[in-house]
C-alpha positions in Angstrom: 14.4 -9.2 8.2 12.1 -9.5 4.8 8.5 -8.8 4.7 6.4 -11.8 5.6 4.4 -12.9 2.1 6.4 -10.3 0.2 6.0 -12.6 -2.9 2.8 -13.6 -2.6 1.8 -9.5 -3.0 1.0 -8.0 -6.6 3.0 -5.5 -8.0 -0.1 -2.9 -7.4 0.1 -4.1 -3.7 3.5 -3.7 -2.9 3.6 -0.2 -4.8 0.3 0.8 -2.2 2.5 -0.9 0.6 5.4 1.5 -0.3 3.2 4.6 -1.2 1.5 3.8 2.7 5.0 3.6 4.1 6.1 6.6 2.3 3.1 8.7 3.5 3.3 7.8 7.0 7.1 8.4 6.8 5.8 12.0 5.7 2.5 12.7 7.6 3.0 10.4 10.3 -0.2 8.7 9.7 -1.4 6.6 7.2 -3.8 7.8 3.8 -7.3 7.1 3.8 -8.8 5.0 1.0 -9.5 8.0 -1.1 -6.2 9.8 -0.7 -4.7 6.0 -1.9 -7.0 6.0 -4.8 -6.3 9.6 -5.5 -2.7 8.9 -6.1 -2.9 5.7 -8.1 -5.4 7.3 -10.4 -3.2 9.9 -10.8 -0.3 7.9 -11.1 -2.0 5.3 -13.5 -4.0 7.8 -15.4 -6.9 5.7 -14.7 -10.0 6.1 -12.0 -9.9 3.9 -8.4 -12.2 4.2 -5.9 -12.1 4.0 -2.2 -13.3 0.2 -2.9 -10.5 -0.8 -4.9 -8.3 0.5 -2.1 -10.0 -1.7 0.7 -9.7 -4.7 -1.4 -5.6 -4.2 -1.5 -5.9 -3.6 1.9 -8.2 -6.7 3.1 -5.9 -9.0 0.7 -2.9 -7.6 2.3 -4.4 -7.7 5.6 -4.9 -11.7 5.1 -1.6 -12.2 4.4 -0.2 -10.1 7.5 1.4 -7.4 5.9 -1.0 -5.0 7.8 -3.7 -4.6 9.8 -7.2 -2.6 9.1 -8.4 -1.5 12.8 -11.8 -2.2 14.1 -12.2 1.6 15.7 -13.7 2.8 11.8 -12.0 5.7 11.5 -10.7 6.6 8.0 -6.8 6.4 8.7 -7.1 2.8 10.5 -4.3 1.0 8.7 -1.4 -0.3 11.1 1.5 -1.5 9.0 3.1 -4.4 10.4 6.3 -4.6 8.6 9.8 -3.0 9.5 10.9 0.3 8.6 14.1 -1.4 7.4 11.6 -3.1 4.9 10.5 -0.4 2.9 14.2 -0.4 1.3 13.1 -3.9 0.0 9.9 -2.7 -1.2 11.4 0.5 -3.1 13.7 -2.3 -4.8 10.8 -3.9 -5.9 8.9 -1.3 -6.8 10.8 2.3 -7.6 12.8 2.5 -10.5 10.3 0.5 -12.5 7.5 1.0 -15.0 5.0 -0.7 -13.1 3.1 1.9 -11.3 1.3 2.0 -14.8 0.6 -1.8 -15.6 -2.9 -2.9 -15.4 -4.0 -5.5 -12.5 
């Protein structure tokens, strides 16, 4: 099953979603906005904020890729894609140098 609205995600949103899925696979829960911003700041050698992460999360929520739970916890993201879709995102994002592109 292909990710709904994958073609509507920006390159950075695809990378962010892939990062979230990998993080959940590793730790069993989603990253905080601060962890997302820190990861992309290091990867892209720029400074990103929690607001940057929130902006992209809200955009992805509108596309039906994830849901931001209303319980106001730091790890309030529920990914709405299948685990198998991670391979699709990996093909779309990993192996390219898109991390260094500005969006």
